[in-house]
C-alpha positions as CSV (number, residue, x, y, z in Angstrom):
1,M,-15.6,9.4,-1.7
2,A,-14.7,7.1,1.4
3,L,-13.5,8.9,4.4
4,T,-11.7,7.0,7.0
5,E,-9.4,8.2,9.7
6,V,-5.5,6.7,10.3
7,S,-3.0,7.2,12.5
8,L,0.6,7.7,11.4
9,P,3.7,6.2,13.6
10,P,5.6,8.9,15.2
11,G,7.6,10.8,13.0
12,V,5.8,9.6,9.7
13,S,4.3,12.1,8.1
14,P,1.5,12.2,5.1
15,A,4.4,13.3,2.3
16,G,6.8,10.2,3.6
17,L,3.8,8.1,3.5
18,D,3.1,9.0,-0.3
19,Q,7.0,7.8,-0.7
20,L,6.6,4.6,0.5
21,A,3.4,4.0,-1.6
22,S,5.4,5.0,-4.6
23,V,8.2,3.0,-3.6
24,A,5.9,-0.1,-3.6
25,R,4.0,0.3,-6.7
26,R,7.7,0.5,-8.6
27,M,8.5,-2.7,-6.6
28,G,5.1,-4.8,-7.6
29,L,3.9,-4.9,-3.9
30,S,0.7,-4.3,-2.5
31,N,0.2,-0.6,-1.6
32,T,-1.1,-1.6,2.0
33,L,2.6,-2.6,2.7
34,A,2.6,1.2,3.4
35,A,-0.8,2.1,4.6
36,P,-1.3,3.8,7.8
37,R,-3.4,2.4,11.0
38,P,-6.8,2.8,11.1
39,A,-8.2,4.7,14.0
40,V,-11.2,3.5,14.7
41,V,-11.9,-0.6,14.1
42,T,-14.9,-3.0,15.0
43,Q,-14.8,-4.9,18.4
44,T,-15.3,-8.0,17.7
45,Q,-13.1,-8.0,13.9
46,P,-10.1,-5.7,14.1
47,E,-9.5,-6.1,10.3
48,Q,-12.8,-4.5,10.0
49,I,-11.9,-0.8,9.2
50,D,-14.9,1.8,10.5
51,M,-15.5,3.8,7.2
52,L,-16.0,7.4,8.6
53,G,-18.2,8.9,5.9
54,I,-19.0,8.0,2.4
55,Y,-20.5,9.9,-0.8
56,T,-22.0,8.1,-3.9
57,P,-23.9,9.1,-6.5
58,G,-27.6,9.5,-5.2
59,T,-26.5,9.8,-1.0
60,T,-27.0,13.1,0.6
61,L,-26.6,14.3,3.8
62,E,-26.6,11.5,6.8
63,R,-27.9,12.2,9.9
64,Y,-27.9,9.5,13.0
65,G,-30.3,9.2,15.7
66,D,-30.4,11.0,18.9
67,D,-28.4,8.1,20.6
68,S,-26.2,7.2,18.1
69,G,-22.9,8.7,16.9
70,K,-19.4,8.0,15.0
71,L,-16.5,8.3,16.4
72,L,-14.0,10.9,15.3
73,R,-10.8,10.6,17.5
74,G,-8.5,13.5,16.6
75,G,-5.0,13.9,18.3
76,S,-1.4,13.8,17.2
77,N,-0.5,12.5,14.1
78,M,-4.0,11.3,12.9
79,Y,-5.7,12.2,9.6
80,L,-8.3,12.0,7.5
81,I,-8.0,9.9,4.2
82,F,-10.1,11.0,1.4
83,N,-10.6,7.9,-1.2
84,I,-11.7,9.4,-4.3
85,H,-12.6,8.1,-7.3
86,Y,-12.8,9.8,-10.9
87,E,-13.5,9.0,-14.6
88,T,-12.4,10.8,-17.1
89,I,-14.8,12.1,-19.8
90,G,-12.4,13.9,-23.0
91,T,-12.2,17.5,-21.3
92,P,-10.6,18.9,-18.2
93,Q,-12.7,19.3,-15.2
94,T,-12.2,20.4,-11.6
95,D,-13.3,19.1,-8.2
96,R,-13.8,21.0,-4.8
97,S,-14.7,18.2,-2.5
98,R,-15.8,19.3,1.1
99,V,-16.9,17.7,4.3
100,A,-18.5,19.0,7.4
101,F,-19.2,17.6,10.8
102,W,-21.7,17.8,13.2
103,F,-20.4,16.8,16.8
104,L,-22.5,15.5,19.7
105,P,-22.2,17.4,23.2
106,R,-21.8,14.1,25.0
107,P,-20.9,10.4,23.9
108,P,-23.7,8.5,22.6
109,R,-25.5,5.0,23.8
110,H,-24.5,3.2,20.5
111,Q,-21.2,3.9,18.7
112,L,-22.1,3.2,14.9
113,Y,-19.9,1.3,12.4
114,R,-20.1,1.3,8.7
115,V,-17.9,-2.1,7.5
116,N,-18.1,-4.4,4.4
117,G,-20.7,-6.5,5.1
118,A,-19.3,-9.2,2.9
119,G,-17.0,-10.2,5.9
120,E,-14.0,-12.6,6.1
121,T,-15.7,-15.4,3.7
122,I,-16.7,-14.8,0.3
123,L,-17.8,-17.9,-2.2
124,A,-17.3,-16.5,-6.4
125,N,-19.8,-18.6,-8.2
126,G,-20.5,-21.1,-5.6
127,K,-16.8,-21.6,-4.7
128,E,-15.7,-20.7,-1.1
129,L,-12.4,-18.4,-1.7
130,L,-9.4,-19.3,0.7
131,T,-7.3,-16.6,2.6
132,D,-3.9,-17.9,1.7
133,E,-4.4,-17.9,-2.1
134,P,-1.6,-16.1,-3.7
135,G,-2.4,-12.8,-5.4
136,I,-3.7,-9.6,-4.8
137,K,-6.5,-9.4,-2.5
138,A,-9.7,-7.3,-3.1
139,E,-10.2,-4.0,-1.6
140,G,-11.6,-4.5,2.0
141,T,-11.6,-8.3,2.0
142,P,-8.7,-11.3,3.2
143,V,-9.0,-12.8,-0.3
144,V,-8.0,-12.7,-3.7
145,I,-11.1,-12.6,-6.0
146,P,-10.8,-13.9,-9.4
147,P,-11.9,-11.5,-12.3
148,I,-14.8,-11.8,-14.1
149,P,-14.2,-13.1,-17.5
150,P,-15.0,-11.4,-20.9
151,F,-18.4,-11.4,-21.8
152,V,-19.5,-13.1,-18.5
153,N,-23.4,-11.7,-17.8
154,N,-24.1,-12.9,-14.3
155,Y,-20.9,-13.5,-12.3
156,E,-22.0,-13.5,-8.4
157,L,-20.3,-13.3,-5.1
158,T,-21.5,-14.0,-1.8
159,G,-20.2,-12.6,1.3
160,V,-20.8,-14.1,4.9
161,T,-20.3,-12.3,8.4
162,G,-21.1,-13.9,11.6
163,Y,-22.0,-12.1,14.8
164,V,-20.9,-13.6,18.0
165,E,-22.7,-10.8,20.1
166,P,-25.8,-8.6,19.5
167,I,-25.6,-5.6,16.9
168,T,-27.9,-3.6,15.8
169,I,-28.4,-2.9,12.1
170,Y,-29.2,1.0,10.9
171,Q,-28.4,1.2,7.3
172,L,-27.5,-0.9,4.4
173,Q,-25.5,0.6,1.3
174,P,-24.1,-1.9,-1.6
175,H,-21.4,-0.5,-3.4
176,A,-19.9,-1.8,-7.1
177,H,-18.8,0.1,-10.1
178,H,-20.0,-0.2,-13.7
179,R,-20.7,-4.1,-14.0
180,G,-22.7,-4.2,-10.7
181,K,-26.0,-5.6,-11.4
182,D,-28.2,-6.9,-8.4
183,F,-27.7,-7.2,-4.6
184,T,-29.5,-9.0,-2.2
185,Y,-29.0,-8.8,2.2
186,R,-30.4,-11.2,4.0
187,V,-30.0,-12.6,7.7
188,V,-29.4,-16.0,9.1
189,Y,-31.0,-16.2,12.8
190,P,-29.5,-18.4,15.6
191,D,-32.3,-20.5,15.8
192,G,-32.1,-21.1,11.4
193,R,-34.6,-18.5,10.4
194,E,-33.9,-16.7,7.3
195,Q,-35.0,-13.2,6.7
196,T,-34.4,-11.2,3.6
197,L,-33.2,-7.1,4.5
198,L,-33.1,-5.8,1.3
199,T,-33.3,-6.7,-2.9
200,I,-32.0,-4.8,-5.3
201,P,-32.8,-6.3,-8.5
202,R,-31.4,-3.4,-11.0
203,Y,-28.3,-1.6,-9.3
204,D,-27.3,1.1,-10.8
205,H,-24.0,2.5,-9.7
206,M,-25.0,6.0,-10.9
207,S,-27.7,6.1,-7.9
208,Q,-25.9,4.1,-5.2
209,V,-28.9,4.6,-2.4
210,A,-28.4,4.3,1.4
211,Y,-31.2,2.4,2.7
212,E,-31.7,3.5,6.3
213,L,-34.2,0.8,8.2
214,E,-37.2,2.5,9.4
215,T,-36.7,0.7,12.7
216,P,-33.0,-0.8,13.5
217,L,-32.9,-3.8,13.4
218,K,-31.6,-5.8,16.3
219,L,-29.9,-9.7,15.8
220,P,-29.2,-11.9,18.6
221,A,-25.5,-13.4,19.1
222,G,-25.3,-16.3,16.6
223,S,-26.5,-14.4,13.7
224,K,-25.0,-13.8,10.5
225,L,-25.4,-11.7,7.6
226,V,-25.2,-13.1,4.0
227,V,-24.8,-10.8,1.2
228,T,-25.0,-11.5,-2.8
229,A,-24.4,-10.1,-5.7
230,H,-24.2,-10.6,-9.5
231,Y,-21.9,-8.6,-12.2
232,D,-22.8,-8.4,-15.8
233,N,-19.4,-7.7,-17.9
234,S,-21.5,-8.5,-21.2
235,T,-22.6,-6.0,-24.0
236,K,-26.2,-6.3,-22.8
237,N,-24.7,-4.0,-20.2
238,M,-24.8,-0.4,-21.5
239,H,-22.8,0.9,-18.9
240,N,-20.0,-1.7,-19.5
241,P,-16.9,0.2,-20.8
242,A,-15.1,-2.9,-21.9
243,P,-16.8,-5.9,-22.1
244,D,-14.0,-8.1,-24.2
245,K,-11.7,-7.5,-21.4
246,P,-11.6,-9.5,-17.7
247,V,-12.8,-7.0,-14.9
248,Y,-10.3,-7.3,-11.9
249,F,-10.7,-6.8,-8.2
250,R,-8.2,-5.4,-6.5
251,D,-6.8,-3.4,-3.1
252,M,-6.6,0.1,-4.8
253,N,-8.9,-0.2,-7.7
254,Q,-9.6,1.7,-10.1
255,S,-13.4,2.9,-11.8
256,W,-13.0,0.4,-14.6
257,D,-12.1,-2.4,-12.0
258,E,-14.7,-4.0,-9.5
259,M,-15.6,-3.9,-5.9
260,F,-17.7,-5.8,-3.7
261,T,-18.4,-3.5,-0.9
262,P,-21.9,-3.9,0.6
263,F,-21.6,-1.6,3.3
264,V,-23.6,-2.2,6.7
265,Q,-23.7,0.5,9.1
266,I,-24.1,-1.3,12.9
267,S,-23.5,-0.9,16.7
268,F,-22.6,-3.7,19.3
269,D,-25.1,-3.7,21.6
270,Q,-23.0,-5.2,24.6
271,Q,-20.4,-2.7,24.5
272,G,-20.3,0.9,25.3
273,P,-18.8,3.5,22.7
274,D,-14.8,2.9,22.0
275,Q,-14.6,-0.6,23.3
276,Q,-12.2,-2.2,20.9
277,A,-11.6,-5.5,19.5
278,G,-9.2,-7.6,21.8
279,K,-10.4,-6.5,25.1
280,A,-13.4,-8.6,25.6
281,L,-12.1,-12.0,25.8
282,G,-8.8,-13.7,25.8
283,R,-8.5,-17.2,23.8
284,L,-7.6,-20.5,25.3
285,Q,-3.8,-21.3,25.1
286,D,-4.4,-24.8,23.6
287,Q,-7.0,-23.6,21.4
288,S,-9.5,-26.1,22.9
289,I,-13.0,-25.4,24.3
290,N,-13.8,-26.5,27.7
291,T,-17.3,-27.6,28.9
292,A,-19.2,-24.3,28.9
293,Q,-17.4,-23.2,25.3
294,Q,-17.9,-26.5,23.7
295,Q,-22.1,-25.6,24.1
296,G,-21.2,-22.3,22.1
297,R,-20.9,-19.8,25.4
298,T,-18.3,-17.7,27.0
299,E,-18.1,-16.4,30.4
300,A,-19.3,-13.2,29.0
301,G,-22.1,-14.5,27.3
302,R,-20.2,-14.0,23.9
303,L,-20.4,-16.7,21.5
304,E,-17.4,-18.1,19.8
305,I,-16.3,-19.1,16.4
306,G,-15.1,-22.6,16.6
307,E,-14.4,-25.2,13.6
308,V,-15.7,-28.6,13.7
309,V,-14.2,-31.7,12.0
310,G,-17.4,-34.6,11.2
311,C,-19.3,-36.2,8.6
312,L,-21.5,-34.3,6.0
313,G,-25.2,-35.3,5.9
314,T,-29.0,-35.0,6.5
315,N,-31.6,-36.1,8.7
316,A,-34.9,-37.5,7.4
317,A,-36.6,-34.1,7.0
318,G,-33.5,-33.1,4.5
319,D,-31.4,-30.6,7.2
320,W,-27.9,-30.8,7.2
321,L,-25.8,-32.2,9.9
322,L,-22.5,-32.6,11.1
323,T,-22.2,-36.5,12.9
324,N,-19.4,-38.4,13.9
325,A,-17.8,-34.6,14.6
326,G,-14.8,-34.2,16.7
327,Q,-14.2,-31.5,19.3
328,P,-14.4,-28.2,18.5
329,M,-11.5,-25.5,18.2
330,V,-11.9,-22.2,18.6
331,S,-10.7,-20.0,15.7
332,E,-9.7,-16.4,15.3
333,T,-11.2,-16.3,11.8
334,E,-14.6,-17.1,10.1
335,A,-12.9,-18.0,6.8
336,T,-10.3,-20.7,6.1
337,S,-7.2,-21.4,4.3
338,S,-5.2,-24.6,2.5
339,A,-3.1,-24.7,5.6
340,A,-6.0,-24.9,7.9
341,L,-7.6,-27.7,6.0
342,K,-4.6,-29.3,5.5
343,A,-4.6,-29.6,9.5
344,A,-8.2,-30.4,9.7
345,E,-7.4,-33.3,7.4
346,A,-5.2,-35.3,10.1
347,R,-8.0,-34.5,13.0
348,P,-10.1,-37.4,14.7
349,L,-13.3,-37.8,14.2
350,G,-15.8,-38.3,17.1
351,S,-19.3,-38.7,18.3
352,Q,-20.9,-35.2,18.4
353,R,-23.9,-34.0,16.3
354,Y,-24.1,-30.3,15.2
355,D,-27.2,-28.5,13.4
356,L,-25.9,-27.1,10.5
357,L,-27.4,-23.5,9.9
358,G,-27.4,-21.3,6.7
359,V,-25.3,-24.1,4.5
360,N,-27.2,-24.0,1.3
361,I,-24.7,-21.3,0.2
362,F,-21.9,-23.7,0.3
363,N,-23.3,-26.0,-2.2
364,P,-23.4,-29.1,0.7
365,S,-24.9,-31.7,-2.0
366,N,-21.5,-32.0,-3.5
367,R,-20.0,-33.0,-0.2
368,K,-22.6,-35.5,1.1
369,G,-20.9,-38.4,2.9
370,E,-17.7,-36.8,2.9
371,K,-15.0,-35.6,6.1
372,V,-15.8,-31.9,6.3
373,A,-14.4,-29.1,8.0
374,V,-16.9,-26.7,9.1
375,K,-16.3,-23.1,10.7
376,G,-19.4,-20.9,12.4
377,I,-20.4,-19.6,15.4
378,L,-21.1,-22.3,17.9
379,I,-24.8,-22.5,19.4
380,N,-26.0,-24.4,22.3
381,N,-30.0,-24.5,22.7
382,S,-30.7,-26.8,25.5
383,S,-29.4,-30.5,24.1
384,T,-28.8,-29.1,20.9
385,F,-26.0,-28.0,19.2
386,R,-25.9,-25.7,16.2
387,I,-23.1,-23.8,14.2
388,N,-24.4,-21.1,12.2
389,V,-21.8,-21.9,9.2
390,T,-19.1,-19.2,7.8
391,S,-17.0,-21.6,6.0
392,L,-17.7,-25.5,4.8
393,Q,-14.8,-27.2,3.0
394,S,-13.8,-31.2,2.0
395,V,-10.9,-32.6,3.7
396,S,-11.5,-36.2,2.7
397,S,-13.9,-37.8,0.0
398,S,-14.6,-40.7,2.5
399,C,-15.8,-40.4,6.2
400,V,-14.4,-43.5,8.3
401,K,-14.0,-43.3,12.0
């Protein structure tokens, strides 16, 4: 069960919303077309909806520290949505779900957000998915995740989320259904160091534990979270109801579908409670970066997501580099699309060089020597320019200035 607070437009009732959703389903349209607006979103990614509460088998009462809490807005035309998955067992059953809240007497120092740690960028079996591919986008993601074929026992998904400002991680909770096999959470820091936060070698959807960090982990701006999961759709999986059928990732899925939802609970360290996305920084009108921003910083100390076109190679130590790189462009998104790649193909090369961090998940050896478009967090450390990569795609097989 997932609990989310939403707001409805003036004059729209829950019953009216149900009617719109029913019409959308009959027309074969996505249910998201009739979806209400989320009441709380993250400060840097408005598409990342805060999940107010979660109950899964294995979870229990959730408490926060004395200086932390969740935001419940309330007010006119505000509602709570209960997203509950049921499975039939052959006989009639009843359910009486309840929820209770404990309220703080004053605003907390840290507002907590529970979001999908898969972020914008998702790779399926090592292939980065484009955001404008046609089809039904998987729930909580901006991409269409290909179905798991019948009898496949090690289908891999990797999600990448970059953080342009400091955050603190409090809790990790992976979520999948019957075919979920394992999960690994790790962090790539802005200096290139990597740290594994959680490894679950035998995921069990009947015991979906939320893992509280004994000491909350503070991540500096420029870090990214990488989550990898594997799925078993074979006969070896004792929980698998239909190994002979493909398994889909949908926007309003059923229990026999699948999900890639590695939840993470975080706070934004530079912001007070309820400072929503879009207030912090405007974008340059021409989408170029001036000298200070080119070094990966804004006036507010917040880093930028940028896109750079250059030649992919390595140094003598085997570290991945982007050479002959052109001017970086500010990007609103960490992932990319086929339309953006077509535009990047026409962009000229330049004379800049960037160290590429956390790039191995994108299988760079297959693109060495090619002209590529790289997205990620722009980082400046003295004379060294770095990109903590969130997207890497070829735009030309040759790289000649």
